[in-house]
DSSP file (Angstrom, degrees, kcal/mol; ACC not computed):
  #  RESIDUE AA STRUCTURE BP1 BP2  ACC     N-H-->O    O-->H-N    N-H-->O    O-->H-N    TCO  KAPPA ALPHA  PHI   PSI    X-CA   Y-CA   Z-CA
    1    1 A M              0   0    0      0, 0.0     2,-0.4     0, 0.0    76,-0.0   0.000 360.0 360.0 360.0 134.4  -57.5  244.3    7.7
    2    2 A K        -     0   0    0      2,-0.0     2,-0.4     0, 0.0     0, 0.0  -0.897 360.0-157.4-109.0 139.5  -54.7  244.2   10.3
    3    3 A I        -     0   0    0     -2,-0.4     8,-0.1    74,-0.0    74,-0.0  -0.957   5.4-168.0-116.7 132.0  -51.2  243.2    9.5
    4    4 A R        -     0   0    0     -2,-0.4    40,-0.1    38,-0.1     6,-0.1  -0.949  21.0-138.1-118.4 108.8  -48.7  241.9   12.0
    5    5 A P        -     0   0    0      0, 0.0    40,-0.3     0, 0.0     2,-0.3  -0.289  20.3-123.8 -63.3 150.3  -45.1  241.8   10.7
    6    6 A L    >   -     0   0    0     38,-0.2     3,-1.8    39,-0.1    38,-0.2  -0.670  60.2 -26.9 -97.7 152.4  -43.1  238.8   11.5
    7    7 A N  T 3  S-     0   0    0     -2,-0.3    39,-2.7     1,-0.3    40,-0.2  -0.187 128.9 -10.0  50.7-122.3  -39.7  238.6   13.3
    8    8 A D  T 3  S+     0   0    0     37,-0.2    79,-2.3    38,-0.2    -1,-0.3   0.046 104.8 116.4 -98.9  27.1  -37.6  241.8   12.8
    9    9 A R  E <   -A   86   0A   0     -3,-1.8    35,-1.9    77,-0.2     2,-0.3  -0.634  44.3-163.5 -94.5 154.6  -39.9  243.4   10.1
   10   10 A I  E     -AB  85  43A   0     75,-3.0    75,-2.0    -2,-0.2     2,-0.5  -0.937  17.7-130.9-133.1 156.5  -41.8  246.6   10.5
   11   11 A L  E     -AB  84  42A   0     31,-2.9    30,-3.0    -2,-0.3    31,-1.3  -0.948  29.9-172.0-109.2 123.9  -44.7  248.2    8.7
   12   12 A V  E     -AB  83  40A   0     71,-3.0    71,-2.5    -2,-0.5     2,-0.6  -0.948  18.6-151.3-123.4 135.2  -44.1  251.9    7.8
   13   13 A K  E     - B   0  39A   0     26,-2.7    26,-2.6    -2,-0.4    69,-0.2  -0.928  30.6-123.1-101.5 122.0  -46.4  254.5    6.3
   14   14 A R  E     - B   0  38A   0     -2,-0.6     2,-0.3    67,-0.4    24,-0.3  -0.348  19.9-126.1 -63.3 141.4  -44.4  257.0    4.2
   15   15 A L        -     0   0    0     22,-2.4    22,-0.3     1,-0.1     2,-0.1  -0.691  33.7-102.5 -84.3 143.3  -44.7  260.7    5.3
   16   16 A E        -     0   0    0     -2,-0.3     2,-0.1     1,-0.1    -1,-0.1  -0.395  34.4-129.9 -68.1 139.8  -45.8  263.0    2.5
   17   17 A S        -     0   0    0      1,-0.1     2,-0.1    16,-0.1    -1,-0.1  -0.455  36.6 -80.7 -85.2 163.5  -43.1  265.1    0.9
   18   18 A E        -     0   0    0      1,-0.1    -1,-0.1    -2,-0.1     3,-0.0  -0.378  29.6-156.5 -65.0 138.2  -43.3  268.9    0.4
   19   19 A A  S    S+     0   0    0      1,-0.1     8,-2.9    -2,-0.1     2,-0.4   0.500  77.8  48.5 -92.5  -5.9  -45.3  269.9   -2.6
   20   20 A M  B    S-F   26   0B   0      6,-0.3     6,-0.2     8,-0.0    -1,-0.1  -0.995  78.6-128.7-138.2 140.6  -43.6  273.3   -2.8
   21   21 A T    >   -     0   0    0      4,-2.7     3,-1.6    -2,-0.4    -2,-0.1  -0.262  37.2-100.2 -77.4 171.7  -40.0  274.4   -2.7
   22   22 A A  T 3  S+     0   0    0      1,-0.3    -1,-0.1     2,-0.1    -2,-0.0   0.792 124.6  56.6 -63.0 -27.7  -38.7  277.1   -0.3
   23   23 A G  T 3  S-     0   0    0      2,-0.1    -1,-0.3     1,-0.0    -2,-0.0   0.476 123.7-102.8 -83.4  -3.0  -38.7  279.5   -3.3
   24   24 A G  S <  S+     0   0    0     -3,-1.6     2,-0.4     1,-0.3    -2,-0.1   0.539  71.9 144.0  96.0   7.5  -42.5  278.9   -3.9
   25   25 A I        -     0   0    0      1,-0.0    -4,-2.7     2,-0.0     2,-0.4  -0.693  47.0-132.5 -83.5 129.2  -42.2  276.6   -6.9
   26   26 A I  B     -F   20   0B   0     -2,-0.4    -6,-0.3    -6,-0.2    -7,-0.1  -0.680  15.1-145.2 -84.0 129.8  -44.9  273.8   -6.9
   27   27 A I        -     0   0    0     -8,-2.9     5,-0.1    -2,-0.4     2,-0.0  -0.842  14.3-131.9 -97.3 122.9  -43.5  270.4   -7.6
   28   28 A P    >>  -     0   0    0      0, 0.0     3,-1.4     0, 0.0     4,-0.7  -0.352  23.0-112.2 -70.2 156.0  -45.8  268.1   -9.6
   29   29 A D  G >4 S+     0   0    0      1,-0.3     3,-0.7     2,-0.2    -2,-0.0   0.831 115.5  59.6 -56.7 -35.2  -46.4  264.5   -8.4
   30   30 A S  G 34 S+     0   0    0      1,-0.2    -1,-0.3     3,-0.0    -3,-0.0   0.745 108.2  44.6 -68.4 -22.3  -44.5  263.0  -11.3
   31   31 A A  G <4 S+     0   0    0     -3,-1.4    -1,-0.2     2,-0.1    -2,-0.2   0.517  90.1 106.7 -99.3  -7.0  -41.3  264.9  -10.4
   32   32 A K    <<  -     0   0    0     -4,-0.7     2,-0.2    -3,-0.7   -13,-0.0  -0.456  65.5-131.8 -75.1 143.8  -41.4  264.2   -6.7
   33   33 A E        -     0   0    0     -2,-0.1   -16,-0.1     1,-0.1    -2,-0.1  -0.633  34.3 -96.2 -85.4 152.6  -38.9  261.8   -5.2
   34   34 A K        -     0   0    0     -2,-0.2    -1,-0.1     1,-0.1   -18,-0.1  -0.513  47.1-111.3 -66.2 132.8  -40.3  259.1   -2.8
   35   35 A P        -     0   0    0      0, 0.0    -1,-0.1     0, 0.0   -18,-0.0  -0.379  16.5-148.7 -66.8 146.0  -39.8  260.4    0.8
   36   36 A A  S    S+     0   0    0    -22,-0.1    31,-2.4    -2,-0.0     2,-0.3  -0.010  73.3  74.0-104.9  27.4  -37.3  258.5    2.8
   37   37 A E  E     + C   0  66A   0    -22,-0.3   -22,-2.4    29,-0.2     2,-0.3  -0.985  53.7 151.7-138.1 152.8  -39.0  259.0    6.1
   38   38 A G  E     -BC  14  65A   0     27,-2.2    27,-2.8    -2,-0.3     2,-0.4  -0.938  40.0 -97.3-162.4-179.7  -42.1  257.5    7.6
   39   39 A E  E     -BC  13  64A   0    -26,-2.6   -26,-2.7    -2,-0.3     2,-0.3  -0.950  35.4-121.3-117.3 133.5  -44.1  256.5   10.7
   40   40 A I  E     +B   12   0A   0     23,-2.5    22,-2.6    -2,-0.4   -28,-0.2  -0.572  30.2 174.3 -75.2 128.0  -44.0  253.0   12.1
   41   41 A T  E     +     0   0A   0    -30,-3.0     2,-0.3     1,-0.4   -29,-0.2   0.619  67.0   9.0-108.5 -19.4  -47.5  251.5   12.2
   42   42 A A  E     -B   11   0A   0    -31,-1.3   -31,-2.9    18,-0.1    -1,-0.4  -0.971  61.2-160.7-159.0 147.3  -46.7  247.9   13.3
   43   43 A V  E     -B   10   0A   0     -2,-0.3   -33,-0.2   -33,-0.2   -36,-0.1  -0.945  17.9-124.7-129.8 152.3  -43.6  246.0   14.5
   44   44 A G        -     0   0    0    -35,-1.9    13,-0.2    -2,-0.3   -38,-0.2  -0.144  37.1 -97.3 -81.2-175.4  -42.7  242.3   14.7
   45   45 A S  S    S-     0   0    0    -40,-0.3   -37,-0.2     1,-0.3    12,-0.1   0.563  70.9 -97.4 -85.5  -8.8  -41.6  240.5   17.8
   46   46 A G        -     0   0    0    -39,-2.7    -1,-0.3   -37,-0.1     2,-0.2  -0.332  42.4 -63.9 113.4 165.1  -37.9  240.7   17.1
   47   47 A K  E     -G   55   0C   0      8,-0.6     8,-3.3   -40,-0.2     2,-0.4  -0.512  43.9-120.0 -86.3 151.2  -35.1  238.6   15.5
   48   48 A L  E     -G   54   0C   0      6,-0.2     6,-0.2    -2,-0.2     2,-0.1  -0.770  26.9-145.2 -89.0 135.9  -33.9  235.3   17.0
   49   49 A N    >   -     0   0    0      4,-2.6     3,-1.7    -2,-0.4    -1,-0.0  -0.228  37.9 -83.7 -88.2-173.6  -30.2  235.2   17.9
   50   50 A D  T 3  S+     0   0    0      1,-0.3    -1,-0.1     2,-0.1    -2,-0.0   0.751 129.4  53.9 -64.4 -25.0  -27.8  232.2   17.6
   51   51 A K  T 3  S-     0   0    0      2,-0.1    -1,-0.3     1,-0.0     3,-0.1   0.455 119.6-107.9 -88.7  -1.0  -29.0  230.8   20.9
   52   52 A G  S <  S+     0   0    0     -3,-1.7     2,-0.3     1,-0.3    -2,-0.1   0.595  74.7 137.9  85.1  10.8  -32.7  230.9   19.9
   53   53 A E        -     0   0    0      1,-0.0    -4,-2.6     0, 0.0     2,-0.4  -0.690  58.3-113.6 -91.2 144.8  -33.5  233.9   22.1
   54   54 A R  E     -G   48   0C   0     -2,-0.3     2,-0.5    -6,-0.2    -6,-0.2  -0.637  23.7-147.0 -79.4 127.3  -35.7  236.7   20.9
   55   55 A V  E     -G   47   0C   0     -8,-3.3    -8,-0.6    -2,-0.4    -1,-0.0  -0.858  23.5-120.0 -96.6 124.3  -33.9  240.1   20.6
   56   56 A A        -     0   0    0     -2,-0.5     2,-0.2   -10,-0.2   -10,-0.1  -0.247  26.9-108.2 -64.9 148.9  -36.2  243.0   21.3
   57   57 A M        -     0   0    0    -13,-0.2    -1,-0.1   -12,-0.1   -14,-0.0  -0.492  13.9-146.8 -75.5 146.3  -36.8  245.6   18.6
   58   58 A E  S    S+     0   0    0     -2,-0.2     2,-0.2     2,-0.0    -1,-0.1   0.643  80.8  62.0 -86.6 -16.5  -35.3  249.1   19.1
   59   59 A V        -     0   0    0      4,-0.0     2,-0.3     6,-0.0    -2,-0.1  -0.698  66.7-163.4-108.1 161.7  -38.2  250.9   17.4
   60   60 A K    >   -     0   0    0     -2,-0.2     3,-1.9   -18,-0.0   -20,-0.3  -0.903  37.0 -71.7-138.8 167.0  -41.8  251.0   18.4
   61   61 A V  T 3  S+     0   0    0     -2,-0.3   -20,-0.2     1,-0.2     3,-0.1  -0.348 118.0  29.6 -59.2 134.7  -45.2  252.0   16.9
   62   62 A G  T 3  S+     0   0    0    -22,-2.6    -1,-0.2     1,-0.4     2,-0.1   0.170  84.7 133.3  98.9 -16.9  -45.5  255.7   16.4
   63   63 A D    <   -     0   0    0     -3,-1.9   -23,-2.5   -24,-0.1     2,-0.5  -0.421  52.9-136.5 -66.0 139.9  -41.7  256.4   15.9
   64   64 A K  E     -CD  39  94A   0     30,-0.6    30,-3.5   -25,-0.2     2,-0.3  -0.888  34.3-176.6 -96.3 127.3  -40.8  258.6   12.9
   65   65 A V  E     -CD  38  93A   0    -27,-2.8   -27,-2.2    -2,-0.5     2,-0.4  -0.859  29.0-134.0-129.9 157.4  -37.9  257.1   11.1
   66   66 A L  E     +CD  37  92A   0     26,-2.8    25,-2.6    -2,-0.3    26,-1.4  -0.898  31.9 177.0-103.5 139.1  -35.5  257.6    8.2
   67   67 A F  E     - D   0  90A   0    -31,-2.4    23,-0.2    -2,-0.4    22,-0.1  -0.922  38.6 -76.9-139.3 165.2  -34.8  254.7    5.9
   68   68 A S    >   -     0   0    0     21,-1.3     3,-1.7    -2,-0.3    21,-0.0  -0.318  44.2-118.7 -64.2 145.8  -32.9  254.0    2.7
   69   69 A K  T 3  S+     0   0    0      1,-0.3    -1,-0.1   -33,-0.0   -32,-0.1   0.831 111.8  31.2 -57.0 -38.4  -34.5  255.4   -0.4
   70   70 A Y  T 3  S+     0   0    0    -34,-0.0    -1,-0.3     3,-0.0     2,-0.1   0.165  95.0 121.0-108.2  17.5  -34.9  252.0   -2.0
   71   71 A G    <   +     0   0    0     -3,-1.7    14,-0.1    18,-0.1    -4,-0.0  -0.448  55.4  19.4 -80.9 154.0  -35.3  249.9    1.1
   72   72 A G  S    S-     0   0    0     -2,-0.1     2,-0.5    11,-0.1    13,-0.2  -0.015  83.8 -79.0  84.3 173.6  -38.4  247.8    1.9
   73   73 A T  E     -E   84   0A   0     11,-2.3    11,-2.1     2,-0.0     2,-0.3  -0.973  39.2-126.4-117.7 125.7  -41.2  246.3   -0.2
   74   74 A D  E     +E   83   0A   0     -2,-0.5     2,-0.3     9,-0.2     9,-0.2  -0.540  34.7 174.1 -72.1 131.4  -44.1  248.4   -1.3
   75   75 A V  E     -E   82   0A   0      7,-2.5     7,-3.1    -2,-0.3     2,-0.5  -0.974  25.2-140.9-135.0 151.8  -47.5  247.0   -0.3
   76   76 A K  E     -E   81   0A   0     -2,-0.3     2,-0.5     5,-0.2     5,-0.2  -0.966  19.6-177.2-115.1 121.7  -51.0  248.4   -0.6
   77   77 A I  E >  S-E   80   0A   0      3,-2.7     3,-2.0    -2,-0.5    -2,-0.0  -0.975  71.8 -21.8-123.5 118.4  -53.4  247.6    2.3
   78   78 A E  T 3  S-     0   0    0     -2,-0.5    -1,-0.1     1,-0.3     3,-0.1   0.869 128.2 -49.8  49.6  43.6  -57.0  248.8    2.1
   79   79 A G  T 3  S+     0   0    0      1,-0.2     2,-0.3    -3,-0.0    -1,-0.3   0.406 117.0 109.4  82.6  -2.1  -56.1  251.4   -0.5
   80   80 A E  E <   - E   0  77A   0     -3,-2.0    -3,-2.7   -67,-0.0     2,-0.4  -0.844  66.7-124.1-109.1 146.0  -53.1  252.9    1.5
   81   81 A D  E     + E   0  76A   0     -2,-0.3   -67,-0.4    -5,-0.2     2,-0.3  -0.733  36.7 165.3 -91.0 132.8  -49.5  252.5    0.5
   82   82 A F  E     - E   0  75A   0     -7,-3.1    -7,-2.5    -2,-0.4     2,-0.4  -0.851  27.9-131.9-134.2 169.8  -47.1  251.0    3.1
   83   83 A L  E     -AE  12  74A   0    -71,-2.5   -71,-3.0    -2,-0.3     2,-0.5  -0.986   7.8-156.3-123.1 138.0  -43.6  249.6    3.2
   84   84 A I  E     +AE  11  73A   0    -11,-2.1   -11,-2.3    -2,-0.4     2,-0.3  -0.976  32.3 153.9-109.8 124.8  -42.6  246.4    4.9
   85   85 A M  E     -A   10   0A   0    -75,-2.0   -75,-3.0    -2,-0.5     2,-0.2  -0.935  43.9 -98.5-144.7 165.0  -38.9  246.4    5.8
   86   86 A R  E >   -A    9   0A   0     -2,-0.3     3,-1.6   -77,-0.2     4,-0.3  -0.503  35.9-114.9 -81.1 155.6  -36.4  244.9    8.2
   87   87 A E  G >  S+     0   0    0    -79,-2.3     3,-1.5     1,-0.3    -1,-0.1   0.823 115.3  65.4 -59.5 -30.7  -35.3  246.8   11.3
   88   88 A D  G 3  S+     0   0    0      1,-0.3    -1,-0.3   -80,-0.2   -79,-0.1   0.732  90.1  65.4 -64.9 -22.3  -31.8  246.9    9.7
   89   89 A D  G <  S+     0   0    0     -3,-1.6   -21,-1.3   -22,-0.1     2,-0.4   0.609  80.5  98.1 -76.1 -11.5  -33.1  249.1    6.8
   90   90 A I  E <   -D   67   0A   0     -3,-1.5   -23,-0.3    -4,-0.3     3,-0.1  -0.644  53.7-169.8 -80.8 129.3  -33.8  251.9    9.3
   91   91 A L  E     -     0   0A   0    -25,-2.6     2,-0.3    -2,-0.4   -24,-0.2   0.792  62.4 -29.2 -88.7 -30.7  -31.1  254.5    9.3
   92   92 A G  E     -D   66   0A   0    -26,-1.4   -26,-2.8     2,-0.0     2,-0.4  -0.971  54.6-105.8-176.7 163.9  -32.3  256.5   12.4
   93   93 A V  E     -D   65   0A   0     -2,-0.3     2,-0.5   -28,-0.2   -28,-0.3  -0.889  32.0-132.6-103.8 131.8  -35.2  257.6   14.5
   94   94 A I  E      D   64   0A   0    -30,-3.5   -30,-0.6    -2,-0.4    -2,-0.0  -0.733 360.0 360.0 -85.3 125.3  -36.4  261.3   14.3
   95   95 A E              0   0    0     -2,-0.5    -1,-0.1   -32,-0.1   -30,-0.0   0.396 360.0 360.0-111.7 360.0  -36.8  262.8   17.7
């Protein structure tokens, strides 16, 4: 199944968080926080401005991004977990 986000929405796959601390302590899945970074897998066509013109997205497929911890909507597509969020929910692009 392919998903194409609409307008200024993006589809993000969360990156896995570290399972071990720097000191060597293994963190169980139940104690891990949801990672606040991910990779963009699909982008919409952009938001419409007041004049009805399409504003291009600043991010693209493949960008690694930071987003707010509770931003976006969790969705499951073909057994994989993704987030759908607006471009405004992205805090920055990791370079």
